N, C-alpha and C positions, 0 to 999 in steps of 0.2 A: 259843528262844521268847521273844518280847517280852511282858513283863508290864505295864510302865508305858506308858500311852498318851501319846504325845508332845504332843498338843494338849489335855491335860486341863484347862488353864485356860479354854479356849473352852467346854468342856462345863460346867465349874463356873459360868461366867458365865450360861449358859442356865438352870441350876438356880437361881441366885440370884434371877432374875427370874420364875421359874415360879410360876404362881398356886397350885400345890399344895405348894410348899416350905414348910417350917416352920423358922423361925430360933429357936434355943434355945442353952443354955449350951455345947453341944458343937459348935455350928456349924449348918450347914444340913442338914436331913434331907428325904428324899422322903416327905412325909406325917409322921405321928407316929413318933417314934424307935422303932425295932425292930418296931413294930406295923404301921406303914403306915396306909393308909386305903383305902376303896373310894370311888371318885369316878365321876361320869358325865362322860366326855370325848368330845366329838364324837359324842354319842348312844350311846356304848358304856360299859358298866361296866368300870372298870379298877382293878386292885389295885395300889396304890403299895407300894413295898418297905420303907420305913422306914430305909433305909441312910443312913450319914453320907456326904454327897456329896463331901466333900474326899477321901475314900478311894476311893469307888466310881468317881468320874470318872477316876481314874488307871489303872484296870484295863482293859486293851485289850479284853477280851471282854465287858465290861459293856454292858448296854443300858438305855435309858430306857423306863420302862413306858408312856409316852405318845408315844414315838418322836420326841423333840425332837432327839436326836443323829443327825445325818444321816451322820456319818463312822463 
């Protein structure tokens, strides 16, 4: 079972430029750290996860709450 996603840097790059990412002391998070946020994306309410993206992007089975990761 592969745990580390081989193209995690591509995912992290997408997160870096995402309008919902938050840059803070621990790096980039998806919304507010641990809490996340609720945002309206493409007309739908979406719950952001609050994860540390440098870690989450490496996990093969992780998904982006707004579907930016196509792989």
